[in-house]
N, C-alpha and C positions, 0 to 999 in steps of 0.2 A: 549192501554190506560187502566189504572187501575180503575176498578169500585169499588163500595162500598164492594161488596162481595170479590173482590180481596184484598182490604185493610184489610178486616176482617180476611181473610185467612192468610195474612202476619202477622197481629198482633197475631193471634192464634199461628202461627209458632214461633214467637219471644217469646211469653209468655211461650209456651211449652219448648222452649230451655232454658230459664232462670230457669224454674221450675226443669227441668232435671239436670241442673248444680248445683242448690242448693241441690238437693237430693244426687247427687254424692259427693258433699262436705261433707254433713252430714254423709254419709256412710264412707267416708274416715276418718273423725275425730273419729267416733266410732271405726273404725278398729285400728287406732293408739292408742286410749285410752285402748282398750282391749289388745293390745300388751304390754303395760306398766305393770310392776309389781305393783299392787295396793298398796302393803305395802311400796314401794319406794316413791310413791307420797304423802304419809302422811307427810313426812319430809318437802316437798316443799310447799311454798306458791303460787308458779306459776309453770307452766308446765316445764317438763324436757327440757333442752337445747340440741340442736343438734350441736355439735362442730366438725368440720373437723379434728381438731388435736387429737381427741379421736377415730376417725373412724377406724383407722388401728392399734390401740393399741393391742399388744399381751401381755397378762399377764400370769404369772405362777399360780397366786392365783385363787381360785375357785369363790371368790366373791369380789366385790369392790364397792365403791361409792365415789364420790367427790361432796361436797356440798358447795355452795357459801352462806355464812352466811348473808352477807349484802343484797344480792339480793333475798334471800330466794328461791334459785333455785338449783336443782340437775344438775350438769354439765355432770356427767357420772355415769352410774351404770351397774353392771354386777352381776346377781344373788343376788341383794342386799337384797332381802327378804328371802333368803335361810338360814335355821337354821344350824349353824356350831359351833364347839367347840371354845371357846374364849381363853382358856389358861390364861396367866397372865394379859390379858386385864381386867380380873376379879378384879385385885387389884385397878383399877381405881374406880370401884363401891365401893369396901371396904373402900378406903380412903374417898370417898364422904360421906358415912354414918358415918364413924368414926369422920369426921370433924363436923358432926351435934352435937355430944355430948362431944367431947374432945376439950378443949381449947389448944392453941398452947403450953402452958407451963405445961399442965397436965403431971405428971410423969407416965411413962409406964415401967413396969418391964419386963425384958426378963426372962421368966420362963423356967423351965425344959421342960415343954410341948411344948413351942414355939421352943426350940432348937431341939426337936425331929423331926421337919418337915424336909422333903427332902431338901438337899442343906445346905451349911455352909456359913453364911454371916460374920463369924468372931466375933460373939457376945459371951459374957460370961454370965453364969447363974447369975441371980440377978443384972445384970447391969441395970442401970436406964437411960432412955432417956426422953427428952422432946418430947411430942407427935408430934409437927410439924417437928422436926428433924428426927424422926423415919418415919414419912410419906414420907418425901423427900427421905430418904435412901431406903425405901421399893419400891417406884416407880422407882427411878433411877436404883437401883441394881436388881430390881424385886425379892426382898428378901421374901422367904416363911417364914422364922423365924420372920421377921419384921411384916409380915401380920398377923401371928398368935398372936403375942404379942399385936398388935393394936386391934385385934378382942377381945381378952381377956379383955383388958382395957376398951373397949367400951361397953361390954355386960351388965354389971350391970347398966350402965347409960341408955342404950337402954330400959332395962326392967322398969326403973324408969320413963322414958319419955313416953313409950308406954305400957299401962297396959295390953294389949292383947298379948304382946310379950311372947314367950315361955321361960321357965327357961333355957333350953339347946339350944345352937346354935342361940342365939338372934341376933348375927351379920348377920348370913346367912339369918335369917328371915327378918331382916330389909332391906338387899340387895334386896331380892325378892319383898318386899313391895315397895321399891323405884323404881324398874323396872316397877311395875304396875302403880305407880304414874306418871312416865315419858312416859307411853304408849309404852313400849318395848315388843311387843307381842311374840317375839321369844326368849325372854331372861329368863333364870332361873339359880339359883346357888344352889349347895349342899356343897360348900366349899369356904373359903375366899381367897384362893390362885390361884385357877384355875388348880391345878394339876389333872392329870388323875385319875379317881377312880379305873380303871382296864385297862386291855389291850384293851378293847372294849368300855369303857364308860368314857366320860369326866365328869368333875364336874361342868362345866359351859357351857351354850349354848346361842347363840344369833345370830343375823344377822348383816350384814354390816350396814344396815339402822339403827338398834337398837344401834350399837356402835357409829354411827355418831350422833344419837339423844342424847346419853349419853354425848358425848364430847361437844355437843352444850349446854347442861345443865351446864356442868363444866365451859365452857367459859363464860357463862352469869351470873352464880350464885356464883361459887367458883373458880375463875381463879387462886387464890393464890396457889392452890395445884399443879398447873402445872409448876410453875416458875423454879423449880430446874431441871425439866426433859428436859429443853432446853440446859442444860450444859453438857459438855463432862464427867465431873467428879467433885466431891466435897469432901472436908474433913469435916467430921461431928464428933462432940465430945459428948459423953454421959456425964451425970452429974457426973459420977464417975471419969471423966478426961481422959477416954480412947478415943483415936482418931481412927476413921475408915474412910477409903477411899471408896467412892461409885463410881463405874465405870458405865457409862451409857451403857445399853444393846442395845440402838438404834444406830446401825452402820451407819445409813443414816444421822446423824446429819449434817455433812459437805456438804451434797447434797441437803439440804432444806434451802434456804435463807429465812429469816424472820420467822424461827421456833418459835412458841409460846410454844409448849410442845407436849408430846406424850407418848404412852405406847406400849411396845412390848409384845409379847406372843409367846411361843413355847412349845409344847409337842409332843410326838410321834403321838397322835391321831389328834391333832389340826393342826400340821404343823406350818408354820410360819405366825404370825399375826402382824399387826402394825396399829395403829391409830395415826395420827398427826393433829395438827392445825398449820397453818402458814399464815403469812400475804403476800399478793401479792401487797400491797400498803398501804398507811396510812389508818388505820381503815377498811381494806378489808380482814378479816379472811376467810380462806378456811379450811374445814375439809375433810380429805382423809382417807379412810380405806381400808386395804387389809386383807382378811381372807383366810386361807387354801392354803397359798403359801408354800415355803420351808424355811429353816432356813436362808439361804442367799438370796433366791429369793424374800422375802418380801421387802428387801431394794432395789433390782433392780426394782421391780414392783412399789414401792413408788416413786422412782426417775422418772419413766415414767409418773406417774400420776401428779407429781409436774410440770414436764416440759410441759406436755400438757396443764395443767391448766394455767400456766404463759403465754403460747402462746395464749391461748383462751382469757384471760383477756386483754392481750396487743392488740389483734385484735379488741377489742371493742372501743379502743381509736383512 
């Protein structure tokens, strides 16, 4: 027969067990949170998701992130807060700041200085382009000449708009200011194209999380700059009447259903980089980033991320 003392002991045991369980749960939550890269969680409005479709994913790239824009949730991350060279993903930020001060019809001159940049995009000295067409060409073709011409055209307007802008390299200055405004803690630029400064130093650095945050800004505020990047190639004409064919550097175009747009990057130091935005359903955009892969491996990696994402989203229904 259970007496009052026995009942008290039983209650004490049950209470102690519940307390122990709660303590273990809190310790477990703290452990999981400490395991997460704190810079990754800044992007997400809710906790990172654990999806079985990502669990066995093997990537060539050093860093990656997949972000569900509608849910405000990180679906996958790998070294997403690690600072790595950005290469020509830099041009996405350049076009973002050029778009702040250049109207679509603003004339942009291809100068001798622009043509001196590494790479040949087929431009001619003193050729004149509409700013929007040159932005499209620059992002699709990853044109260093186009990037330099856009920066030159934007700099006087940047100085007029921002009185604290320096007289030299105002476009680079504004790109760095924009990175701070968007809270991209690992990101900085010393050049508008993303070319390597030397054999050991890149001209632009950032993290996969930062790149995803930049793409999120583009999607929400200036999506028009991405539209041409979803196309395999386009014919664009300068105001001089010269026709140029821009071939997309994103070889994964056909492997990404619902592609909204993206930007590639590759240098000797950076390796292969790629950021894309794609829809997995009506009004369900996803942002995916690969940094530090290989020239071809970035497209293989991205296909894996896209496939795992689609399976993950499908499993929710």
